[in-house]
MILOKOL-747366 format. One line per 3 residues: number of its first residue (from 1); their letters; for each residue x negated, y, z of N, C-alpha, C. Coordinates in steps of 0.1 Angstrom, whole numbers, plus 5000, padded with zeros to 4 digits. Layout:
N
NUM	a	X,Y,Z,X,Y,Z,X,Y,Z  ...
This chain:
89
1	xxx	5209,5282,4723,5200,5272,4729,5200,5274,4745  5202,5263,4751,5203,5263,4766,5189,5264,4772  5187,5272,4782,5175,5274,4789,5174,5263,4800
4	xxx	5162,5257,4800,5160,5247,4810,5153,5253,4822  5159,5252,4834,5153,5258,4846,5146,5247,4853  5134,5249,4856,5126,5239,4863,5125,5242,4878
7	xxx	5129,5233,4886,5129,5235,4900,5114,5233,4906  5112,5240,4916,5099,5239,4923,5098,5225,4929  5087,5218,4927,5085,5205,4932,5083,5205,4947
10	xxx	5090,5196,4954,5090,5196,4968,5078,5187,4973  5073,5191,4985,5061,5183,4990,5065,5169,4992  5077,5166,4997,5082,5152,4999,5081,5144,4986
13	xxx	5085,5150,4975,5084,5143,4962,5070,5139,4958  5061,5148,4961,5047,5145,4958,5041,5134,4967  5045,5134,4979,5040,5124,4989,5045,5110,4986
16	xxx	5057,5110,4980,5063,5097,4977,5059,5092,4963  5056,5101,4954,5053,5097,4940,5039,5091,4939  5038,5081,4931,5025,5075,4928,5021,5078,4913
19	xxx	5009,5082,4910,5004,5083,4897,5003,5069,4890  5001,5069,4877,5000,5056,4870,4988,5048,4876  4977,5055,4879,4965,5049,4885,4968,5043,4899
22	xxx	4975,5051,4907,4979,5047,4920,4989,5035,4920  4998,5035,4910,5008,5025,4909,5001,5012,4905  4990,5012,4897,4983,5001,4893,4975,4996,4905
25	xxx	4969,5005,4913,4962,5001,4925,4971,4994,4935  4983,5000,4937,4993,4994,4946,4997,4980,4942  5000,4978,4929,5004,4966,4923,4993,4955,4925
28	xxx	4981,4959,4923,4970,4949,4924,4968,4945,4939  4969,4954,4948,4968,4951,4962,4980,4943,4967  4992,4946,4962,5004,4938,4965,5002,4924,4961
31	xxx	4997,4922,4949,4995,4908,4944,4985,4901,4953  4974,4908,4957,4964,4901,4965,4970,4898,4979  4977,4907,4985,4984,4905,4998,4993,4893,4997
34	xxx	5002,4893,4987,5012,4883,4986,5005,4869,4984  4995,4869,4977,4987,4856,4975,4982,4851,4988  4976,4860,4996,4970,4856,5009,4981,4852,5018
37	xxx	4993,4859,5018,5004,4855,5027,5009,4841,5024  5011,4839,5011,5016,4825,5007,5007,4814,5011  4994,4817,5010,4984,4806,5013,4980,4805,5027
40	xxx	4980,4816,5035,4974,4816,5048,4984,4818,5060  4996,4822,5057,5005,4826,5068,5009,4814,5077  5007,4816,5090,5011,4806,5100,5017,4814,5111
43	xxx	5029,4811,5116,5035,4819,5126,5026,4820,5138  5025,4833,5143,5017,4835,5155,5002,4839,5152  4999,4839,5139,4985,4842,5135,4985,4853,5125
46	xxx	4975,4862,5125,4974,4873,5115,4968,4868,5103  4972,4874,5092,4966,4871,5079,4957,4883,5076  4944,4880,5072,4934,4891,5069,4932,4890,5054
49	xxx	4933,4902,5048,4931,4904,5034,4919,4914,5032  4908,4909,5028,4896,4918,5025,4898,4925,5012  4895,4938,5013,4897,4947,5001,4884,4954,4998
52	xxx	4882,4958,4986,4870,4965,4981,4873,4980,4981  4870,4986,4992,4872,5001,4992,4886,5004,4998  4886,5016,5004,4898,5021,5011,4908,5026,5000
55	xxx	4920,5022,5000,4930,5027,4990,4934,5041,4992  4939,5047,4981,4943,5061,4981,4954,5062,4992  4955,5073,4999,4964,5075,5010,4979,5072,5006
58	xxx	4983,5076,4994,4996,5074,4989,4999,5059,4987  4989,5052,4982,4990,5038,4980,4991,5031,4994  4983,5035,5003,4984,5029,5017,4998,5031,5023
61	xxx	5002,5043,5022,5016,5046,5028,5027,5038,5021  5026,5037,5007,5035,5030,4999,5036,5015,5004  5024,5009,5005,5023,4995,5009,5028,4992,5023
64	xxx	5024,5001,5032,5029,5000,5046,5044,5000,5046  5050,5009,5039,5065,5010,5038,5071,4997,5033  5066,4993,5021,5071,4980,5015,5071,4968,5024
67	xxx	5059,4966,5031,5057,4954,5039,5065,4956,5052  5066,4967,5058,5074,4969,5070,5088,4967,5067  5093,4972,5056,5107,4969,5052,5110,4954,5050
70	xxx	5100,4947,5046,5101,4933,5044,5099,4924,5057  5097,4931,5068,5095,4924,5081,5081,4922,5086  5071,4927,5079,5057,4925,5083,5052,4936,5091
73	xxx	5043,4933,5100,5035,4943,5107,5022,4944,5098  5018,4956,5094,5007,4957,5085,4998,4968,5091  4985,4966,5090,4975,4975,5095,4963,4975,5086
76	xxx	4959,4987,5082,4947,4989,5073,4935,4991,5083  4924,4984,5081,4913,4986,5089,4900,4989,5081  4891,4996,5087,4878,4999,5081,4867,4999,5092
79	xxx	4856,4993,5089,4845,4993,5098,4832,4994,5089  4823,5002,5093,4811,5003,5085,4804,4990,5082  4803,4982,5092,4796,4969,5091,4804,4958,5083
82	xxx	4817,4958,5086,4826,4947,5081,4833,4951,5068  4833,4964,5064,4841,4968,5053,4855,4971,5056  4864,4969,5046,4878,4972,5047,4886,4960,5046
85	xxx	4897,4959,5054,4906,4948,5053,4920,4952,5057  4930,4944,5053,4944,4946,5057,4948,4934,5066  4955,4937,5077,4959,4927,5086,4974,4927,5087
88	xx	4980,4915,5085,4994,4913,5085,4998,4903,5095  5010,4905,5101,5015,4895,5110,5031,4896,5109
């Protein structure tokens, strides 16, 4: 019987990996963002997407990477009075 050697998990692997719950959160936010972009994008103006609660850090980083690679400028914002939102241009 062959012995399976398990390698130590690297920090970079964990930072890139999303759990099932985080994947679902990212997919839901991506759907909401894409819907807003399709409906509201006009060259020279920002699109604001209001969100309910600050996303998990891994989810935020994942979405920032996806949208930047797709040519968007993306910024997550939070203010006590106004809540949380994502701004894209």
